[in-house]
C-alpha positions as CSV (number, residue, x, y, z in Angstrom):
1,M,120.3,76.3,93.5
2,S,122.5,79.3,94.1
3,T,121.3,82.5,95.7
4,K,121.6,85.4,93.3
5,K,122.6,88.7,94.9
6,L,120.0,91.3,94.0
7,P,120.3,95.1,94.0
8,F,117.4,95.3,96.4
9,D,117.1,95.4,100.2
10,T,113.3,94.8,100.4
11,L,110.6,92.6,98.9
12,A,108.7,95.8,97.8
13,E,111.7,96.9,95.7
14,L,111.9,93.4,94.1
15,I,108.2,93.4,93.2
16,H,108.4,97.0,91.9
17,S,111.2,95.8,89.6
18,L,109.0,93.2,88.0
19,G,107.0,95.8,86.1
20,E,103.4,96.9,86.0
21,R,101.6,96.1,89.2
22,G,98.4,95.0,87.6
23,K,100.3,92.4,85.6
24,T,102.3,91.3,88.6
25,A,99.1,90.9,90.7
26,K,97.5,88.9,87.9
27,A,100.6,86.6,87.7
28,L,100.4,86.1,91.5
29,D,96.6,85.5,91.2
30,I,95.8,88.3,93.6
31,N,93.9,91.6,93.4
32,P,96.2,94.6,92.7
33,R,95.1,96.2,96.0
34,T,96.1,93.1,97.8
35,L,99.5,93.4,96.1
36,V,99.9,96.9,97.5
37,T,99.0,95.6,101.0
38,R,101.5,92.8,100.6
39,M,104.2,95.3,99.5
40,Q,103.5,97.5,102.5
41,D,103.6,94.5,104.9
42,P,105.4,91.4,103.5
43,S,104.2,89.3,106.5
44,T,100.8,89.2,104.8
45,F,102.2,87.1,101.9
46,T,101.3,83.5,101.8
47,V,104.1,81.0,101.1
48,G,102.4,80.2,97.8
49,E,102.5,83.8,96.8
50,L,106.2,84.1,97.8
51,L,107.0,81.1,95.7
52,K,105.3,82.8,92.7
53,V,107.3,86.0,93.4
54,A,110.5,83.9,93.4
55,G,109.5,82.3,90.1
56,L,108.6,85.6,88.5
57,A,111.9,87.2,89.6
58,G,113.9,84.1,88.8
59,V,115.4,83.7,92.2
60,D,115.3,81.2,95.1
61,L,112.6,81.3,97.7
62,T,115.3,82.0,100.3
63,V,116.2,85.3,98.5
64,V,112.5,86.4,98.5
65,T,112.0,85.4,102.2
66,G,115.3,87.2,103.1
67,L,114.1,90.4,101.4
68,A,110.7,90.1,103.2
69,E,112.4,89.6,106.6
70,N,114.6,92.6,106.0
71,Q,111.6,94.7,105.1
72,I,109.6,93.5,108.1
73,N,112.6,94.4,110.4
74,N,113.2,97.7,108.6
75,P,109.9,99.1,107.4
76,I,109.9,101.3,104.3
77,E,107.5,103.2,102.2
78,P,106.9,101.0,99.1
79,P,108.0,102.5,95.8
80,A,105.4,104.5,93.9
81,P,103.4,102.4,91.3
82,V,104.4,104.4,88.2
83,L,106.5,107.5,87.7
84,G,104.4,110.6,86.9
85,R,101.2,109.1,88.2
86,P,99.3,111.3,90.7
87,V,99.7,110.4,94.3
88,R,96.5,110.1,96.4
89,Q,96.2,112.6,99.1
90,H,95.5,111.3,102.6
């Protein structure tokens, strides 16, 4: 399989591009809150979950793990769930 170049630098951005988080979490067979945790810290993903992300995105596992590694080495604030949605105050 060839590795497709994506316009993303992090796994969180790739997952965000997949659409509504509730549907993505369901497709990954995890709780939506767990998905948020995984997006914040990709090292918490299981290999099985990473394989499912790769399948949903239509890319190789190496692409997904590369994005995860880049995000682990360069932490970011994950993209907001939905534009226009209120942000929780800390």
